[in-house]
C-alpha positions, 0 to 999 in steps of 0.5 A: 884885341886892343881896347880904346879909351871909348870902350871899343876894341880893335882886333890885331889880326884876322884870325879866322879867314886870313887875307886871301879873299875875293870880292865881287860886286853886287847891287842889291844886298841880300838883306835890307831894312831899317837896322843899318850896319854900314851906310855909304861906306861908313860904319853906322853900328857897333859890335858889342861883346861882354867884358868877360867874353870867351875867346870864341866870342871875341874871335867871332866878333873879330871875324864879323868885323873883318868880313864887313870890312872886306865887303864895304871897307868900313870898320865896325867898332867892337865895344864892350857891354860896360858902356851904355849901348842905348842909342844907336844900332848894336850887334850883340855877339855872344851873351852880354847884359844887353842880351839878358835885358832882351830876355834872350838867353844863350843856349847851353847844354852839351851835347844835346842842345846845339843851336844858334840864334839870329834875332833882330830886336829894335836897335839890337841884332843878336848873333849868338849860340851854344858855345859849351865844350866843343860847340862853336855856336856863336861863330856859327851864327856869325857865319850864317849871318854873313852867308845871308849877306852873300859871302861864301867859302868854297875852299881855303884859297883866294879863288874860292872865297867870295865877299860881295862888294857893297857900300850898304849893309842893313837888316830888316826883320830877322828871327831865326833859332836853328838847330842842326839836322845832323849832330856830328858833322865832320870830314877831312875839310875839318883840318883846312884852316878857316874852312871847317867852321865855315862849313859848320863841320863842328858839333860833338866829337865822335869816334868815327873813322880810323879810331881803333889805333887810338883806342888800342895804339900800336906803340903801347901794345905791339911790344907786349901783344904782337899777336894783336897785329898783322902778320906779313910774310910770317912776321908780326909787324906794324912797320909796313905802310899798310897793316891791320889788327888781327881781329880773330885774336880773342884777347884783342877782342876782350881788350876792345870791349874793355876799352870801348866800354870806358868811352864817355859816349860809347853810343857814338862809336861807329863801325863802317865797312865797304866790303860788298858782302858786309862781313863786318856787320855780321861777324866782326860786331858779333866778335867785338860784342860792344854794349852800345854801338851804332853801325855805319854801313859802307858805300854800295853795301845797302843796310843790313840789319843785325839779327839780334841785339841781346843782353841789353845791347842797343844796335841800330843801323 
């Protein structure tokens, strides 16, 4: 981002969405009102960020600017809160002295207070969220606002990205404080550049999926404990395309308990099974003996309630 003499800044690149986009015509903007952002193809507002804005907030502001430009052809300038922002229409992205003056505080707290704020107050439009640690609340607020304008991201390529073509963007009343229904939202789309965040695939990190190799990595333990790993044709190996741990080995289970008990949030560790007889819940959990564990049951297996959770254990399905 480069800064001009008038307190505005210009992004050098579109980091979030790339250039592969599709625009479609629309005659009626999804939101309309007296807070004008773009009118007749010309910018009538300014995006405002703090002079010490975080990289996440700066990226969210640049993303908003780039998407509005793709929709309207107009470039809404990005400026800092060090310049007087009294007269005019201002989109406040992230926390700034103007959100403080409005009495709108950025949500904080991790991992239990994820939320976003979209609020119109007079000649200010606030787009902000909790950005603590892995949270990207401000970006989520921007994405939510753009979705209200008709934007959509259905895949990483040009064919799947929609930016409605319009000459006018305006907002009437808007007052949203949103907390996601699901704490952890991750799937394989996370790795697709620019799409994961558009689908709100973020939130606290969670040890779900194939994470046992992260807790007990083969490169660290195979040389000293080959008995922890699979035996194929009479040979212990981790070189095969498909290999597994030898869960019946007691020393492996002791190591698992020790390593997993040191996790920052052990209750977020999930075990899942697709086995139709649900052997995992009944046998493996009893063998591993986690102190706190959340069971995620597999496809078609239904829910199997563990028979007991003694010794201070907390097991839920």
